[in-house]
C-alpha positions as CSV (number, residue, x, y, z in Angstrom):
1,M,134.8,57.5,56.2
2,A,132.4,57.9,59.1
3,K,131.5,54.4,60.7
4,Q,128.4,53.0,59.8
5,F,125.3,52.6,62.0
6,A,125.2,49.0,63.4
7,S,122.1,48.5,61.5
8,Q,123.4,49.7,58.1
9,G,125.2,46.0,58.1
10,D,122.4,43.9,59.5
11,M,121.2,42.1,55.9
12,T,120.9,38.9,57.7
13,E,116.9,37.2,56.7
14,K,115.2,36.9,60.1
15,E,113.0,33.9,60.6
16,I,109.2,34.9,60.9
17,S,106.9,32.8,63.6
18,F,103.5,33.3,63.7
19,T,102.1,32.8,67.4
20,E,98.5,32.0,68.5
21,V,98.3,34.5,72.0
22,G,94.5,34.0,72.6
23,E,91.5,32.5,70.4
24,G,91.8,34.4,67.0
25,L,94.7,36.5,68.2
26,Y,98.2,35.9,66.6
27,A,101.6,37.7,67.0
28,F,103.4,37.9,63.8
29,T,107.4,37.9,65.0
30,A,110.9,37.7,63.2
31,E,113.9,37.5,65.9
32,G,113.8,41.0,66.7
33,D,112.5,42.8,63.7
34,P,109.5,45.1,64.2
35,N,106.2,42.8,65.2
36,S,102.7,43.0,63.7
37,G,99.4,41.2,65.4
38,V,96.3,40.0,64.2
39,I,92.6,39.9,65.9
40,I,90.1,37.7,64.1
41,G,86.7,39.1,64.4
42,D,83.3,37.5,63.3
43,D,83.6,39.0,60.0
44,S,87.0,40.7,59.2
45,V,90.4,41.0,60.6
46,M,92.4,43.6,62.0
47,I,95.9,44.1,61.7
48,I,98.0,45.7,64.2
49,E,100.9,47.4,62.7
50,A,101.7,47.6,59.0
51,Q,105.4,46.9,58.4
52,A,107.6,49.0,56.4
53,T,106.9,48.3,53.2
54,P,103.9,46.5,51.4
55,R,106.3,43.8,50.0
56,L,106.8,42.9,54.1
57,A,103.2,43.5,55.0
58,N,102.6,41.0,52.0
59,K,104.6,38.7,54.6
60,V,102.0,39.2,57.4
61,I,99.1,38.9,54.9
62,E,100.5,35.3,54.2
63,C,100.2,34.4,57.5
64,V,96.8,35.7,58.2
65,R,95.6,33.6,55.1
66,S,96.8,30.3,56.9
67,V,94.3,30.9,59.0
68,T,91.6,32.6,57.8
69,D,89.9,33.9,54.6
70,K,87.9,37.1,56.4
71,P,88.5,40.1,55.1
72,I,91.1,42.6,56.3
73,S,88.8,45.6,57.5
74,H,91.1,47.9,60.2
75,V,94.4,48.5,60.5
76,V,95.4,50.0,63.8
77,L,99.2,51.8,64.3
78,T,100.2,52.2,67.6
79,H,102.8,54.9,66.6
80,Y,104.1,57.1,63.8
81,H,107.6,55.6,63.1
82,A,108.3,54.6,59.3
83,V,108.9,50.8,59.8
84,R,105.6,50.3,61.6
85,V,103.3,52.3,58.9
86,L,104.7,52.8,55.5
87,G,103.3,49.4,54.6
88,A,99.4,49.8,55.4
89,S,98.5,50.2,51.8
90,A,98.9,46.5,51.3
91,F,95.8,45.5,53.4
92,G,93.5,47.2,51.4
93,A,91.7,48.3,54.9
94,Q,88.5,50.1,55.3
95,Q,90.0,52.0,58.3
96,I,93.2,52.7,59.4
97,I,93.7,53.8,62.9
98,M,96.0,56.2,64.9
99,S,95.7,58.4,68.1
100,E,95.4,62.1,67.4
101,K,98.8,62.8,68.6
102,A,100.3,60.2,66.4
103,R,98.6,61.6,63.4
104,A,99.9,65.0,64.2
105,M,103.7,63.1,64.5
106,V,102.9,62.0,61.2
107,A,102.3,65.5,59.8
108,E,105.2,66.8,61.9
109,R,108.2,64.7,61.4
110,G,106.8,61.7,59.2
111,Q,109.1,62.3,56.2
112,E,112.2,63.2,58.2
113,D,111.4,60.0,60.1
114,W,111.2,57.8,57.1
115,D,114.3,59.4,55.4
116,S,116.4,58.8,58.4
117,E,115.1,55.3,59.1
118,F,115.7,54.0,55.8
119,E,119.6,55.5,55.8
120,R,119.6,53.8,59.2
121,F,118.2,50.3,58.7
122,P,118.1,49.5,55.0
123,R,117.1,45.8,55.2
124,L,113.8,46.7,56.7
125,F,113.0,48.7,53.5
126,E,112.6,46.1,51.3
127,G,110.3,46.7,48.4
128,H,110.9,50.8,49.3
129,E,109.8,51.6,45.5
130,S,106.1,50.1,46.5
131,I,105.5,52.6,49.3
132,P,102.9,55.2,48.1
133,G,103.8,57.8,50.4
134,L,103.3,58.8,54.1
135,T,100.5,56.9,55.8
136,Y,97.8,59.0,57.4
137,P,95.2,57.4,59.3
138,T,91.3,57.7,58.4
139,T,90.2,57.5,62.0
140,T,91.8,59.2,65.0
141,F,90.9,59.1,68.9
142,N,92.1,60.8,72.1
143,G,92.2,58.5,75.2
144,R,90.1,55.6,74.2
145,M,88.0,54.3,71.2
146,S,86.6,50.7,70.7
147,V,85.8,48.6,67.6
148,Y,83.5,46.0,67.2
149,L,84.8,43.1,64.7
150,G,80.7,41.5,65.1
151,K,80.7,40.8,68.8
152,R,84.3,40.9,69.4
153,R,85.0,43.8,71.2
154,V,88.9,45.5,70.6
155,D,89.7,48.5,72.9
156,I,92.5,50.9,71.7
157,M,93.9,52.9,74.5
158,Q,96.8,55.6,75.2
159,L,97.9,54.5,78.6
160,G,100.8,57.2,78.9
161,R,103.8,58.1,76.8
162,A,106.5,55.9,76.5
163,H,108.3,54.9,73.1
164,T,106.7,58.0,71.6
165,A,104.1,60.8,72.7
166,G,101.5,59.3,70.4
167,D,101.7,55.7,71.9
168,A,98.2,53.0,71.9
169,V,98.0,50.0,73.0
170,I,94.9,47.3,71.8
171,Y,93.4,45.1,74.3
172,V,91.1,42.4,73.7
173,P,88.9,41.9,76.7
174,D,87.7,38.5,75.8
175,Q,90.8,36.7,75.8
176,N,92.8,39.2,78.3
177,V,95.4,39.8,76.0
178,M,97.2,43.1,74.6
179,F,99.3,44.3,71.8
180,T,101.5,47.0,73.2
181,G,103.7,48.1,70.5
182,D,107.3,49.3,71.4
183,I,106.4,50.1,74.9
184,V,107.3,46.4,75.7
185,E,110.0,45.0,74.3
186,Y,111.4,41.0,74.9
187,H,115.1,40.4,74.5
188,S,115.2,43.2,72.5
189,A,116.6,46.9,73.0
190,C,114.0,49.7,73.2
191,Y,114.1,52.6,70.9
192,C,114.0,55.5,72.9
193,G,115.1,58.2,70.5
194,D,111.8,59.3,70.4
195,G,110.8,58.3,73.8
196,H,109.6,60.0,77.4
197,F,111.8,58.0,79.9
198,H,110.2,59.6,83.0
199,D,106.6,58.5,81.7
200,W,107.6,55.3,80.3
201,P,107.8,53.2,83.5
202,G,104.5,54.7,84.7
203,T,102.8,53.5,81.4
204,L,104.6,50.0,81.8
205,E,102.8,49.8,85.5
206,R,99.7,50.7,84.0
207,I,99.7,48.1,81.4
208,R,100.7,45.5,84.2
209,A,97.6,46.6,86.2
210,F,95.4,44.8,83.4
211,D,97.1,41.3,84.8
212,L,97.2,40.0,81.5
213,D,97.2,36.5,80.2
214,A,99.4,37.3,77.1
215,I,101.5,40.2,75.6
216,A,102.2,40.8,71.6
217,P,104.9,43.0,72.3
218,G,106.8,45.3,69.8
219,R,109.9,43.0,69.2
220,G,110.7,39.8,70.5
221,D,108.7,36.7,70.9
222,A,105.2,36.5,72.0
223,L,104.8,36.9,75.9
224,I,102.4,33.9,77.0
225,G,101.6,33.5,80.6
226,R,101.4,36.1,83.7
227,E,105.0,35.0,84.5
228,M,106.3,35.8,80.8
229,V,104.4,39.0,80.6
230,N,105.7,40.3,84.2
231,A,109.3,39.9,83.3
232,A,109.2,41.3,80.1
233,I,107.5,44.6,81.5
234,D,110.3,44.3,84.4
235,S,113.1,43.8,81.9
236,T,111.8,46.6,79.8
237,A,111.5,49.3,82.6
238,D,115.2,48.4,84.0
239,F,116.3,49.0,80.3
240,V,114.8,52.6,80.0
241,R,115.7,53.2,83.9
242,S,119.3,52.1,83.2
243,T,119.8,54.0,79.9
244,Y,118.2,57.4,81.6
245,R,120.0,57.5,85.1
246,P,123.9,57.3,83.7
247,A,123.2,59.5,80.7
248,A,121.2,62.3,83.2
249,R,123.7,62.2,85.5
250,V,126.3,63.1,83.2
251,A,124.3,65.8,81.3
252,L,123.4,67.7,84.6
253,R,126.9,68.1,85.8
254,G,127.4,69.5,82.5
255,G,129.4,66.5,80.8
256,T,129.6,65.6,76.8
257,L,127.2,63.5,74.8
258,K,130.5,61.2,74.6
259,E,131.1,61.0,78.4
260,A,127.1,60.1,78.6
261,W,127.5,57.4,76.0
262,D,130.6,55.8,77.9
263,A,128.5,55.9,81.1
264,V,125.4,54.2,79.6
265,R,127.7,51.7,77.9
266,A,129.2,50.8,81.4
267,E,125.4,50.2,83.1
268,C,123.7,48.6,79.9
269,D,126.6,46.1,78.0
270,P,126.3,43.8,80.5
271,K,122.7,43.5,81.1
272,F,121.4,44.5,77.2
273,G,124.7,43.7,75.3
274,D,123.3,40.6,73.4
275,Y,119.6,42.0,72.7
276,A,118.5,42.4,69.2
277,I,118.9,45.9,67.9
278,Y,121.0,47.2,70.8
279,E,123.9,48.8,68.8
280,H,121.4,50.1,66.7
281,C,119.4,51.8,69.3
282,L,122.4,52.8,71.7
283,P,123.3,56.4,70.2
284,F,119.6,57.7,69.6
285,N,118.9,56.3,73.3
286,V,121.9,58.1,74.7
287,A,121.3,61.5,72.6
288,R,117.4,61.2,74.0
289,A,118.2,60.8,77.6
290,Y,120.8,63.5,77.5
291,D,118.5,65.8,76.2
292,E,115.5,64.7,78.3
293,A,117.5,65.4,81.7
294,L,117.9,69.2,80.1
295,D,114.3,69.3,80.5
296,I,114.1,69.1,76.4
297,D,110.3,67.4,76.8
298,T,109.7,67.3,72.8
299,P,111.9,64.9,71.5
300,R,114.1,66.9,68.6
301,I,113.3,65.5,65.1
302,W,115.6,62.8,63.6
303,T,116.7,63.7,60.0
304,A,119.5,61.8,58.3
305,A,121.7,64.7,58.8
306,R,121.3,64.7,62.5
307,D,121.9,61.0,62.8
308,K,125.0,61.6,61.2
309,E,126.2,64.3,63.4
310,M,125.4,62.7,66.4
311,W,127.3,59.5,65.2
312,E,130.1,61.4,64.5
313,A,130.2,62.9,67.9
314,L,130.2,59.6,69.4
315,A,132.2,57.3,67.3
316,D,136.3,57.4,67.9
């Protein structure tokens, strides 16, 4: 029997934290599991990231209700991945917002992503039977849009490709706080299986240019204060470059995927081996870096069958 993915054996319940990152702004974090964000406006609440199932989304709602009884009017999804979007129905929001590119990716590869993620990471799909189907937005945008929660303005922007081609960030100017989705992580591995290695560092620098007071990252603890913000941007950039360079060197000399895997491990294990979901992400990161080095610009669609085929090529 083939060796299972690292995440298939990860059944440990994570401790939830609900951290204020600005006035009326909160980060819902869970020890490296997918984060969500909360923006409280004058009359209603915006949620950032919906979790993988309605049951998990209800844990976010419980935290929201501990600080406000205002209705949830908007859900913003930074990208299309199943663990971020499939719990959206629980919030009962009037609007679900994605970039136009992210919506296209739901249509193109959303079901395949759901199927493959469900097999890779079963714990995150607790209560999966309550998912009504793929999550599509009610509202899309290109480049930038603003939502007004009463007087509070929320800017939703595409700053460049990184974790996916359709990534969005959410910026609250009155507090100088950003919700970055998986573009920025903290003591958690970046999942790069659908990423764009060449673009990612530049996108991080565009985030840095905001000179933010706090970030709610995609995974890991809330980043409060400019020192912590910049350290997380630096470590995310280091992770992306340290994954890409050794894999690219192997790919460009005609080496095998297994040789690229060994080269990436040699570079990344000493620096990132203790990061959350590191072992889970590694095979997908190596495969995507190998492809991008060979000028495959659009990430190939991951399916449950492709996952297994790739894992068999790497596991020995």
